[in-house]
One Martini backbone bead per residue (centre of mass of N, CA, C, O) as a GRO file, in nm:
protein
  499
    1MET     BB    1  10.140  12.070   1.491
    2SER     BB    2  10.219  12.003   1.151
    3GLY     BB    3  10.438  11.891   0.946
    4SER     BB    4  10.625  12.123   0.859
    5LEU     BB    5  10.844  12.331   0.969
    6THR     BB    6  10.815  12.634   1.145
    7ALA     BB    7  10.865  12.936   1.224
    8PRO     BB    8  10.865  13.105   1.493
    9PRO     BB    9  10.772  13.327   1.673
   10PRO     BB   10  10.975  13.539   1.830
   11GLU     BB   11  10.849  13.465   2.129
   12ARG     BB   12  10.900  13.125   2.062
   13GLY     BB   13  11.187  13.087   2.114
   14LEU     BB   14  11.519  12.957   2.134
   15PHE     BB   15  11.757  13.080   2.358
   16CYS     BB   16  12.119  13.102   2.323
   17ASN     BB   17  12.416  13.095   2.525
   18ARG     BB   18  12.489  12.780   2.489
   19THR     BB   19  12.575  12.532   2.324
   20LEU     BB   20  12.316  12.283   2.216
   21ASN     BB   21  12.296  11.930   2.189
   22MET     BB   22  12.017  11.735   2.180
   23ARG     BB   23  12.150  11.462   2.094
   24ALA     BB   24  12.322  11.450   2.379
   25ILE     BB   25  12.059  11.417   2.525
   26LYS     BB   26  11.918  11.170   2.762
   27ALA     BB   27  11.785  11.378   2.973
   28ILE     BB   28  11.472  11.536   3.095
   29GLY     BB   29  11.400  11.781   3.327
   30TYR     BB   30  11.107  11.886   3.524
   31ASP     BB   31  10.922  12.118   3.621
   32MET     BB   32  10.599  12.237   3.695
   33ASP     BB   33  10.563  12.519   3.795
   34TYR     BB   34  10.587  12.735   3.531
   35THR     BB   35  10.650  12.500   3.312
   36LEU     BB   36  10.434  12.275   3.248
   37ILE     BB   37  10.260  12.477   3.423
   38HIS     BB   38  10.039  12.746   3.357
   39TYR     BB   39   9.935  13.041   3.496
   40ARG     BB   40   9.718  13.283   3.592
   41VAL     BB   41   9.877  13.520   3.737
   42GLU     BB   42   9.666  13.716   3.854
   43ALA     BB   43   9.485  13.503   3.984
   44TRP     BB   44   9.690  13.368   4.169
   45GLU     BB   45   9.820  13.625   4.307
   46GLN     BB   46   9.561  13.733   4.419
   47ARG     BB   47   9.511  13.492   4.614
   48ALA     BB   48   9.779  13.498   4.761
   49TYR     BB   49   9.746  13.784   4.864
   50GLU     BB   50   9.480  13.736   5.022
   51HIS     BB   51   9.597  13.528   5.215
   52MET     BB   52   9.809  13.712   5.340
   53ARG     BB   53   9.619  13.935   5.435
   54GLN     BB   54   9.453  13.756   5.626
   55ARG     BB   55   9.684  13.681   5.815
   56LEU     BB   56   9.754  13.974   5.899
   57GLU     BB   57   9.470  14.050   5.999
   58SER     BB   58   9.470  13.832   6.233
   59LEU     BB   59   9.704  14.019   6.382
   60GLY     BB   60   9.584  14.332   6.350
   61TRP     BB   61   9.630  14.442   6.076
   62PRO     BB   62   9.572  14.730   5.855
   63VAL     BB   63   9.490  14.555   5.541
   64GLY     BB   64   9.195  14.546   5.410
   65HIS     BB   65   9.251  14.783   5.177
   66LEU     BB   66   9.430  14.617   5.020
   67ARG     BB   67   9.567  14.574   4.681
   68PHE     BB   68   9.645  14.416   4.403
   69ASP     BB   69   9.945  14.503   4.203
   70PRO     BB   70  10.085  14.384   3.909
   71GLN     BB   71  10.293  14.645   3.856
   72LEU     BB   72  10.472  14.662   4.125
   73SER     BB   73  10.578  14.376   4.031
   74MET     BB   74  10.865  14.160   3.941
   75ARG     BB   75  11.071  13.975   3.803
   76GLY     BB   76  11.408  14.057   3.926
   77LEU     BB   77  11.374  14.189   4.171
   78ILE     BB   78  11.480  14.379   4.472
   79ILE     BB   79  11.500  14.348   4.816
   80ASP     BB   80  11.557  14.594   5.066
   81THR     BB   81  11.558  14.510   5.406
   82GLU     BB   82  11.691  14.776   5.529
   83LYS     BB   83  11.505  15.014   5.353
   84GLY     BB   84  11.232  14.933   5.197
   85ASN     BB   85  11.313  14.844   4.897
   86LEU     BB   86  11.256  14.847   4.543
   87LEU     BB   87  11.461  14.693   4.285
   88LYS     BB   88  11.665  14.779   3.993
   89ALA     BB   89  11.932  14.612   3.842
   90ASN     BB   90  12.216  14.565   3.697
   91ARG     BB   91  12.470  14.346   3.607
   92PHE     BB   92  12.664  14.503   3.833
   93GLY     BB   93  12.459  14.610   4.080
   94PHE     BB   94  12.332  14.872   3.991
   95VAL     BB   95  12.106  15.108   4.067
   96LYS     BB   96  11.824  15.222   3.848
   97LYS     BB   97  11.568  15.153   4.039
   98ALA     BB   98  11.340  15.297   4.296
   99LEU     BB   99  11.141  15.199   4.576
  100HIS     BB  100  10.961  15.337   4.848
  101GLY     BB  101  10.762  15.129   4.859
  102THR     BB  102  10.533  15.289   4.628
  103HIS     BB  103  10.767  15.510   4.585
  104ALA     BB  104  10.946  15.690   4.388
  105MET     BB  105  11.272  15.765   4.354
  106ASP     BB  106  11.466  16.007   4.314
  107PHE     BB  107  11.770  16.076   4.202
  108ASP     BB  108  11.893  16.187   4.466
  109ALA     BB  109  11.795  15.968   4.662
  110GLN     BB  110  11.921  15.729   4.512
  111ARG     BB  111  12.211  15.829   4.528
  112ARG     BB  112  12.238  15.838   4.836
  113GLU     BB  113  12.176  15.528   4.881
  114TYR     BB  114  12.352  15.386   4.598
  115ALA     BB  115  12.630  15.498   4.489
  116ARG     BB  116  12.803  15.278   4.696
  117THR     BB  117  12.622  15.035   4.588
  118ILE     BB  118  12.635  14.676   4.556
  119VAL     BB  119  12.465  14.414   4.445
  120ASP     BB  120  12.474  14.114   4.656
  121LEU     BB  121  12.312  13.808   4.675
  122ALA     BB  122  12.489  13.689   4.919
  123GLU     BB  123  12.344  13.892   5.081
  124PRO     BB  124  12.081  13.909   5.313
  125ARG     BB  125  11.960  14.189   5.233
  126TRP     BB  126  11.889  14.045   4.966
  127VAL     BB  127  11.590  13.990   4.757
  128PHE     BB  128  11.514  13.770   4.506
  129LEU     BB  129  11.279  13.761   4.246
  130ASN     BB  130  11.247  13.453   4.083
  131THR     BB  131  10.927  13.444   4.039
  132LEU     BB  132  10.586  13.462   3.986
  133PHE     BB  133  10.537  13.399   4.298
  134SER     BB  134  10.661  13.703   4.383
  135LEU     BB  135  10.450  13.929   4.329
  136SER     BB  136  10.292  13.938   4.599
  137GLU     BB  137  10.536  13.992   4.778
  138GLY     BB  138  10.630  14.266   4.659
  139CYS     BB  139  10.364  14.417   4.688
  140ILE     BB  140  10.303  14.391   4.999
  141TYR     BB  141  10.567  14.507   5.100
  142ALA     BB  142  10.543  14.791   4.983
  143GLN     BB  143  10.276  14.858   5.130
  144LEU     BB  144  10.383  14.806   5.424
  145VAL     BB  145  10.591  15.030   5.431
  146ASP     BB  146  10.389  15.258   5.432
  147LEU     BB  147  10.261  15.175   5.706
  148LEU     BB  148  10.519  15.186   5.875
  149ASP     BB  149  10.586  15.488   5.821
  150ALA     BB  150  10.290  15.569   5.945
  151GLY     BB  151  10.252  15.394   6.220
  152ARG     BB  152  10.037  15.125   6.162
  153LEU     BB  153  10.227  14.921   6.290
  154PRO     BB  154  10.346  14.706   6.487
  155GLY     BB  155  10.579  14.740   6.759
  156PRO     BB  156  10.882  14.710   6.700
  157MET     BB  157  10.985  14.769   6.344
  158GLY     BB  158  11.154  14.668   6.071
  159TYR     BB  159  11.214  14.594   5.746
  160GLY     BB  160  11.314  14.307   5.808
  161ASP     BB  161  11.078  14.216   5.986
  162LEU     BB  162  10.864  14.260   5.772
  163TYR     BB  163  10.967  14.049   5.573
  164GLU     BB  164  10.931  13.802   5.757
  165HIS     BB  165  10.625  13.819   5.763
  166VAL     BB  166  10.582  13.784   5.460
  167ARG     BB  167  10.731  13.515   5.426
  168ARG     BB  168  10.556  13.350   5.620
  169SER     BB  169  10.288  13.401   5.474
  170LEU     BB  170  10.370  13.277   5.203
  171ASP     BB  171  10.451  12.997   5.296
  172ALA     BB  172  10.176  12.927   5.422
  173THR     BB  173  10.012  12.958   5.161
  174HIS     BB  174  10.169  12.723   5.007
  175MET     BB  175  10.157  12.491   5.230
  176GLU     BB  176   9.877  12.523   5.256
  177GLY     BB  177   9.561  12.397   5.122
  178ALA     BB  178   9.362  12.622   5.027
  179LEU     BB  179   9.477  12.729   4.759
  180LYS     BB  180   9.519  12.453   4.615
  181ALA     BB  181   9.222  12.370   4.632
  182GLU     BB  182   9.125  12.589   4.441
  183ILE     BB  183   9.284  12.500   4.194
  184VAL     BB  184   9.177  12.207   4.175
  185GLY     BB  185   8.867  12.296   4.171
  186ASP     BB  186   8.960  12.543   3.933
  187PRO     BB  187   9.159  12.522   3.671
  188GLU     BB  188   9.040  12.719   3.454
  189ARG     BB  189   9.097  12.981   3.624
  190TYR     BB  190   9.433  12.920   3.667
  191VAL     BB  191   9.486  12.755   3.397
  192LEU     BB  192   9.675  12.714   3.112
  193SER     BB  193   9.625  12.588   2.819
  194GLU     BB  194   9.871  12.323   2.677
  195PRO     BB  195   9.872  12.089   2.439
  196GLU     BB  196  10.173  12.102   2.312
  197THR     BB  197  10.339  11.986   2.546
  198ALA     BB  198  10.279  11.688   2.509
  199LEU     BB  199  10.405  11.659   2.226
  200ALA     BB  200  10.692  11.745   2.298
  201LEU     BB  201  10.738  11.503   2.499
  202VAL     BB  202  10.681  11.273   2.306
  203ASP     BB  203  10.908  11.334   2.116
  204GLN     BB  204  11.134  11.293   2.326
  205LYS     BB  205  11.070  11.003   2.406
  206ASN     BB  206  11.083  10.883   2.104
  207ALA     BB  207  11.397  10.987   2.094
  208GLY     BB  208  11.518  10.848   2.382
  209LYS     BB  209  11.431  11.017   2.624
  210LYS     BB  210  11.436  11.085   2.946
  211LEU     BB  211  11.173  11.161   3.176
  212LEU     BB  212  11.151  11.421   3.429
  213LEU     BB  213  10.991  11.479   3.747
  214ILE     BB  214  11.080  11.777   3.947
  215THR     BB  215  10.907  11.865   4.246
  216ASN     BB  216  10.785  12.054   4.527
  217SER     BB  217  10.532  11.934   4.503
  218GLU     BB  218  10.286  11.752   4.610
  219TRP     BB  219  10.104  11.478   4.534
  220ALA     BB  220   9.810  11.594   4.582
  221TYR     BB  221   9.874  11.813   4.351
  222THR     BB  222  10.017  11.677   4.110
  223LEU     BB  223   9.811  11.472   4.011
  224PRO     BB  224   9.572  11.661   3.915
  225MET     BB  225   9.742  11.860   3.744
  226MET     BB  226   9.867  11.657   3.540
  227HIS     BB  227   9.605  11.541   3.444
  228ALA     BB  228   9.482  11.809   3.332
  229ALA     BB  229   9.740  11.890   3.143
  230PHE     BB  230   9.774  11.590   2.979
  231ASP     BB  231   9.561  11.357   2.934
  232PRO     BB  232   9.375  11.500   2.708
  233TYR     BB  233   9.653  11.502   2.495
  234LEU     BB  234   9.684  11.201   2.500
  235THR     BB  235   9.747  10.908   2.324
  236GLY     BB  236   9.671  10.569   2.338
  237GLY     BB  237   9.616  10.579   2.666
  238MET     BB  238   9.801  10.774   2.775
  239THR     BB  239   9.972  10.895   3.057
  240TRP     BB  240  10.168  11.086   3.252
  241ARG     BB  241  10.296  10.840   3.403
  242GLU     BB  242  10.412  10.717   3.127
  243LEU     BB  243  10.582  10.961   3.025
  244PHE     BB  244  10.741  10.928   3.290
  245ASP     BB  245  11.030  10.780   3.430
  246VAL     BB  246  11.044  11.014   3.654
  247VAL     BB  247  10.899  11.080   3.987
  248ILE     BB  248  10.933  11.381   4.192
  249VAL     BB  249  10.833  11.487   4.505
  250SER     BB  250  10.917  11.691   4.741
  251ALA     BB  251  11.234  11.786   4.665
  252ARG     BB  252  11.370  12.057   4.789
  253LYS     BB  253  11.441  12.280   4.624
  254PRO     BB  254  11.786  12.299   4.598
  255GLU     BB  255  11.879  12.054   4.786
  256PHE     BB  256  11.847  11.820   4.583
  257PHE     BB  257  12.130  11.909   4.430
  258THR     BB  258  12.331  11.906   4.715
  259THR     BB  259  12.186  11.673   4.873
  260ARG     BB  260  12.093  11.418   5.097
  261ALA     BB  261  11.792  11.213   5.107
  262ASN     BB  262  11.533  11.052   5.174
  263LEU     BB  263  11.359  10.786   5.009
  264PHE     BB  264  11.022  10.760   4.877
  265GLU     BB  265  10.741  10.596   4.825
  266VAL     BB  266  10.434  10.646   4.663
  267VAL     BB  267  10.133  10.549   4.737
  268THR     BB  268   9.859  10.436   4.488
  269THR     BB  269   9.666  10.276   4.635
  270PRO     BB  270   9.369  10.226   4.733
  271GLY     BB  271   9.348  10.376   5.064
  272GLN     BB  272   9.687  10.469   5.038
  273GLU     BB  273   9.707  10.735   4.921
  274GLY     BB  274  10.029  10.897   4.991
  275LEU     BB  275  10.188  10.709   5.117
  276LEU     BB  276  10.497  10.607   5.273
  277ARG     BB  277  10.794  10.425   5.141
  278PRO     BB  278  11.078  10.306   5.175
  279HIS     BB  279  11.377  10.345   4.958
  280ARG     BB  280  11.585  10.117   4.766
  281GLY     BB  281  11.752  10.172   4.492
  282PRO     BB  282  11.634  10.175   4.206
  283LEU     BB  283  11.433  10.328   3.998
  284LYS     BB  284  11.092  10.294   3.920
  285PRO     BB  285  10.876  10.271   3.689
  286GLY     BB  286  10.575  10.443   3.777
  287VAL     BB  287  10.704  10.556   4.046
  288PRO     BB  288  10.654  10.762   4.295
  289TYR     BB  289  10.851  11.014   4.465
  290PHE     BB  290  11.006  11.118   4.780
  291GLY     BB  291  11.261  11.312   4.750
  292GLY     BB  292  11.589  11.291   4.767
  293SER     BB  293  11.832  11.299   4.485
  294ALA     BB  294  12.031  11.366   4.218
  295SER     BB  295  12.238  11.137   4.260
  296GLU     BB  296  12.025  10.909   4.239
  297VAL     BB  297  11.937  10.970   3.955
  298GLU     BB  298  12.208  10.931   3.818
  299HIS     BB  299  12.258  10.640   3.913
  300SER     BB  300  11.997  10.512   3.795
  301LEU     BB  301  12.057  10.616   3.489
  302GLY     BB  302  12.368  10.647   3.416
  303MET     BB  303  12.398  10.966   3.457
  304SER     BB  304  12.559  11.293   3.379
  305GLY     BB  305  12.566  11.608   3.350
  306ASP     BB  306  12.558  11.678   3.000
  307GLU     BB  307  12.314  11.453   2.968
  308ILE     BB  308  12.143  11.669   3.132
  309LEU     BB  309  11.831  11.841   3.126
  310TYR     BB  310  11.706  12.133   3.297
  311VAL     BB  311  11.366  12.256   3.352
  312GLY     BB  312  11.289  12.596   3.465
  313ASP     BB  313  11.177  12.902   3.658
  314HIS     BB  314  11.403  12.902   3.880
  315MET     BB  315  11.692  13.055   3.912
  316PHE     BB  316  11.799  12.895   4.166
  317GLY     BB  317  11.645  12.612   4.208
  318ASP     BB  318  11.691  12.520   3.884
  319VAL     BB  319  11.970  12.661   3.760
  320HIS     BB  320  12.210  12.750   3.932
  321VAL     BB  321  12.271  12.484   4.093
  322THR     BB  322  12.272  12.285   3.859
  323LYS     BB  323  12.518  12.416   3.720
  324ASN     BB  324  12.725  12.452   3.957
  325VAL     BB  325  12.722  12.145   4.072
  326LEU     BB  326  12.638  11.931   3.822
  327ARG     BB  327  12.649  12.029   3.515
  328TRP     BB  328  12.398  12.068   3.397
  329ARG     BB  329  12.183  12.140   3.180
  330THR     BB  330  11.998  12.452   3.099
  331ALA     BB  331  11.651  12.576   3.139
  332LEU     BB  332  11.459  12.873   3.108
  333VAL     BB  333  11.140  12.989   3.212
  334LEU     BB  334  10.983  13.288   3.047
  335ARG     BB  335  10.676  13.398   3.001
  336GLU     BB  336  10.719  13.717   2.976
  337LEU     BB  337  10.876  13.721   2.704
  338GLU     BB  338  10.641  13.754   2.508
  339ASP     BB  339  10.558  14.043   2.580
  340GLU     BB  340  10.836  14.167   2.540
  341VAL     BB  341  10.883  14.101   2.241
  342ARG     BB  342  10.628  14.237   2.137
  343ALA     BB  343  10.693  14.520   2.243
  344ILE     BB  344  10.962  14.556   2.093
  345THR     BB  345  10.852  14.516   1.808
  346ALA     BB  346  10.638  14.755   1.821
  347PHE     BB  347  10.891  14.969   1.887
  348ARG     BB  348  11.088  14.995   1.643
  349THR     BB  349  11.024  15.267   1.514
  350THR     BB  350  11.083  15.435   1.768
  351GLU     BB  351  11.367  15.326   1.815
  352ALA     BB  352  11.488  15.437   1.552
  353LEU     BB  353  11.433  15.732   1.622
  354LEU     BB  354  11.598  15.734   1.883
  355ALA     BB  355  11.867  15.657   1.751
  356GLU     BB  356  11.890  15.909   1.575
  357ARG     BB  357  11.890  16.111   1.811
  358MET     BB  358  12.151  15.997   1.940
  359VAL     BB  359  12.339  16.060   1.708
  360ASP     BB  360  12.293  16.361   1.717
  361LYS     BB  361  12.380  16.404   2.010
  362GLU     BB  362  12.671  16.299   1.983
  363ARG     BB  363  12.760  16.503   1.770
  364LEU     BB  364  12.704  16.762   1.934
  365GLU     BB  365  12.874  16.687   2.181
  366ALA     BB  366  13.145  16.663   2.036
  367GLU     BB  367  13.155  16.957   1.938
  368ALA     BB  368  13.124  17.094   2.215
  369CYS     BB  369  13.382  16.975   2.335
  370GLN     BB  370  13.576  17.101   2.129
  371VAL     BB  371  13.509  17.396   2.186
  372ARG     BB  372  13.586  17.392   2.487
  373LEU     BB  373  13.882  17.318   2.436
  374GLU     BB  374  13.956  17.568   2.270
  375LEU     BB  375  13.890  17.772   2.492
  376GLN     BB  376  14.089  17.659   2.700
  377ARG     BB  377  14.351  17.694   2.535
  378ASN     BB  378  14.327  17.997   2.488
  379LYS     BB  379  14.320  18.078   2.789
  380GLN     BB  380  14.595  17.906   2.876
  381GLY     BB  381  14.815  17.885   2.643
  382TYR     BB  382  14.796  17.592   2.486
  383GLY     BB  383  14.854  17.430   2.232
  384PRO     BB  384  14.650  17.390   1.996
  385ARG     BB  385  14.501  17.662   1.807
  386THR     BB  386  14.261  17.861   1.709
  387GLU     BB  387  14.166  18.135   1.485
  388GLN     BB  388  13.916  18.181   1.618
  389PRO     BB  389  13.723  18.375   1.769
  390GLU     BB  390  13.596  18.367   2.082
  391GLU     BB  391  13.305  18.467   2.016
  392LEU     BB  392  13.246  18.237   1.811
  393LEU     BB  393  13.277  18.004   2.006
  394HIS     BB  394  13.055  18.090   2.202
  395ALA     BB  395  12.830  18.093   1.993
  396ARG     BB  396  12.853  17.794   1.912
  397LEU     BB  397  12.803  17.675   2.191
  398ALA     BB  398  12.521  17.793   2.231
  399GLU     BB  399  12.397  17.659   1.982
  400LEU     BB  400  12.450  17.364   2.070
  401GLN     BB  401  12.293  17.376   2.337
  402LEU     BB  402  12.021  17.436   2.209
  403GLN     BB  403  12.004  17.184   2.031
  404LEU     BB  404  12.016  16.985   2.272
  405ARG     BB  405  11.759  17.079   2.414
  406THR     BB  406  11.570  17.025   2.178
  407LEU     BB  407  11.639  16.726   2.148
  408ASP     BB  408  11.554  16.642   2.436
  409THR     BB  409  11.257  16.715   2.399
  410GLU     BB  410  11.213  16.496   2.175
  411ARG     BB  411  11.346  16.241   2.327
  412SER     BB  412  11.213  16.193   2.605
  413PRO     BB  413  10.941  16.046   2.526
  414LEU     BB  414  11.088  15.808   2.393
  415ALA     BB  415  11.251  15.714   2.640
  416ARG     BB  416  11.007  15.672   2.825
  417ALA     BB  417  10.868  15.458   2.651
  418ALA     BB  418  11.103  15.255   2.669
  419SER     BB  419  11.091  15.234   2.996
  420GLU     BB  420  10.762  15.124   2.975
  421LEU     BB  421  10.784  14.859   2.873
  422SER     BB  422  10.534  14.631   2.996
  423ASN     BB  423  10.616  14.843   3.246
  424PRO     BB  424  10.559  15.156   3.389
  425ILE     BB  425  10.782  15.117   3.619
  426TRP     BB  426  11.016  14.884   3.506
  427GLY     BB  427  10.978  14.759   3.243
  428VAL     BB  428  11.177  14.539   3.124
  429LEU     BB  429  11.319  14.249   3.231
  430THR     BB  430  11.626  14.274   3.070
  431ARG     BB  431  11.630  14.583   3.161
  432ALA     BB  432  11.855  14.861   3.284
  433GLY     BB  433  11.815  15.080   3.106
  434ASN     BB  434  12.091  15.036   2.880
  435ASP     BB  435  12.108  14.766   3.028
  436LYS     BB  436  12.137  14.489   3.178
  437SER     BB  437  11.992  14.305   3.391
  438HIS     BB  438  12.026  14.108   3.660
  439LEU     BB  439  11.861  13.882   3.537
  440ALA     BB  440  12.009  13.864   3.265
  441ARG     BB  441  12.276  13.776   3.393
  442GLN     BB  442  12.172  13.515   3.514
  443VAL     BB  443  12.082  13.388   3.253
  444GLU     BB  444  12.359  13.402   3.109
  445ARG     BB  445  12.516  13.229   3.329
  446TYR     BB  446  12.297  12.964   3.386
  447ALA     BB  447  12.152  12.956   3.102
  448ASP     BB  448  12.175  12.797   2.811
  449ILE     BB  449  11.865  12.829   2.787
  450TYR     BB  450  11.569  13.018   2.673
  451THR     BB  451  11.207  13.045   2.736
  452SER     BB  452  10.847  13.061   2.753
  453ARG     BB  453  10.799  12.745   2.671
  454VAL     BB  454  10.797  12.409   2.622
  455SER     BB  455  10.650  12.403   2.336
  456ASN     BB  456  10.894  12.533   2.175
  457PHE     BB  457  11.033  12.259   2.102
  458LEU     BB  458  10.864  12.200   1.845
  459TYR     BB  459  11.032  12.400   1.653
  460ALA     BB  460  11.315  12.207   1.690
  461THR     BB  461  11.329  11.944   1.806
  462PRO     BB  462  11.520  11.674   1.958
  463PHE     BB  463  11.780  11.740   1.729
  464VAL     BB  464  11.890  12.002   1.790
  465TYR     BB  465  12.131  12.264   1.715
  466LEU     BB  466  12.226  12.499   1.944
  467ARG     BB  467  12.349  12.826   1.869
  468SER     BB  468  12.541  13.062   1.970
  469PRO     BB  469  12.614  13.371   1.954
  470ARG     BB  470  12.832  13.598   1.896
  471GLY     BB  471  13.006  13.780   2.092
  472SER     BB  472  13.013  14.115   2.210
  473LEU     BB  473  13.205  14.421   2.193
  474PRO     BB  474  13.265  14.754   2.200
  475HIS     BB  475  13.527  14.715   1.988
  476ASP     BB  476  13.373  14.606   1.772
  477PRO     BB  477  13.330  14.602   1.458
  478SER     BB  478  13.085  14.792   1.258
  479LEU     BB  479  12.801  14.836   1.100
  480PRO     BB  480  12.539  14.968   1.014
  481GLY     BB  481  12.325  14.863   1.282
  482GLY     BB  482  12.543  14.656   1.434
  483THR     BB  483  12.694  14.480   1.231
  484PRO     BB  484  12.927  14.268   1.208
  485VAL     BB  485  13.200  14.232   1.007
  486PHE     BB  486  13.237  13.964   1.092
  487PRO     BB  487  13.184  13.646   1.061
  488PRO     BB  488  13.053  13.378   1.156
  489ALA     BB  489  13.093  13.091   1.268
  490SER     BB  490  13.129  12.800   1.159
  491ALA     BB  491  13.010  12.508   1.145
  492GLY     BB  492  13.152  12.360   1.442
  493GLU     BB  493  13.302  12.591   1.558
  494GLY     BB  494  13.367  12.546   1.888
  495GLU     BB  495  13.187  12.299   1.944
  496SER     BB  496  12.976  12.165   2.208
  497SER     BB  497  12.785  11.978   2.452
  498GLY     BB  498  12.889  12.135   2.671
  499PRO     BB  499  12.906  12.394   2.920
   0.00000   0.00000   0.00000
């Protein structure tokens, strides 16, 4: 990407929840996995799934026949560990879609289970699938619920116990070296090449911003992965080690942002590579560190709060805590957003047709309600009453009801297609029914901006002033098509660089 700036494709935009002046940002911190480095999701999660399955099979569980289904799980879903269900909730915590194991719950069953339940992620019952690394976890849990219900797993065991087995298997898969050794040994199979990310970061560095790498991955994995992802695309002999002013591995996020821990230098001299040496004092450029805390980073840089932007893919570990505790500015990376935006764009013609049918439905429903009210008043003998004979009112009501049934027959396949965009089971990431999903609410609350990949910063430059759109409310006056009557705030009105 060179020459004059061009508008990004719709799916490559920087989407702004809270106004962010990049000129006021003095340091930008990055997570590594699924932020600076993007994996081929199905390939990675397939292998993670297979490693978990092997571990469970070694315990004598009959799981050898199970296969990874990438459509069964997605980021933003919630596991109900009490009932063995996989859920999609809206922004208020009301369950809009549920699977028990791998089987969709019908409306009545879902209503019985969740009509009086509001999902509160602070309760241990609920497990929020925060990242793309969660896809294998959600998939195998749903499949194991089926086996548990069929009495094929060792017991006694409840749905919560089952989840603990899955969690331990997933943690062991990520912590032990076999899977990561496969990734390092064959990066082309698992890693998506992204040359533009290097240029975006070089732009930021040359604009005077300090660049920080803060990752939970260990040094032995970070070193080869960052080398493969960045060094081929950096010019003038620069390496990724010179690109970043601060490098911290094994950071233990989210605790990195909330607690203090010992800080160690990672020895990089030949023969001692990876050994740890206790460190005190300011952070030194070019030296990788192990552990430590965000407060040490702030102290060493002489910066804090809204002078620092942190970019990551984990809703809780990267964005929620960073915003809540440190008041750093935050950016969330949602790679799935690209497929979602493309799917929504391709669906626009059908969506417009569906919207027309909904307008017709609302008009017919409004008239039917009015006719029912007139019949009620005539029967009870109160209030203003129509002079139309009752038989004509009944005939008109029957006609309206027939028109509504016919309209629903036309509308249903359109609505079903809308609900299956991106994923035939769960639909789009950011919607739950006609409302925002629980994930979308988390994004809205904790991410100042969100985007599909770091290289999207290239479209905006390091000096951009990102302005959030004016928020809308149901009572706001609007023109046809939903355009607000009032003009947007003028440039600079009510803007600040703070959170």
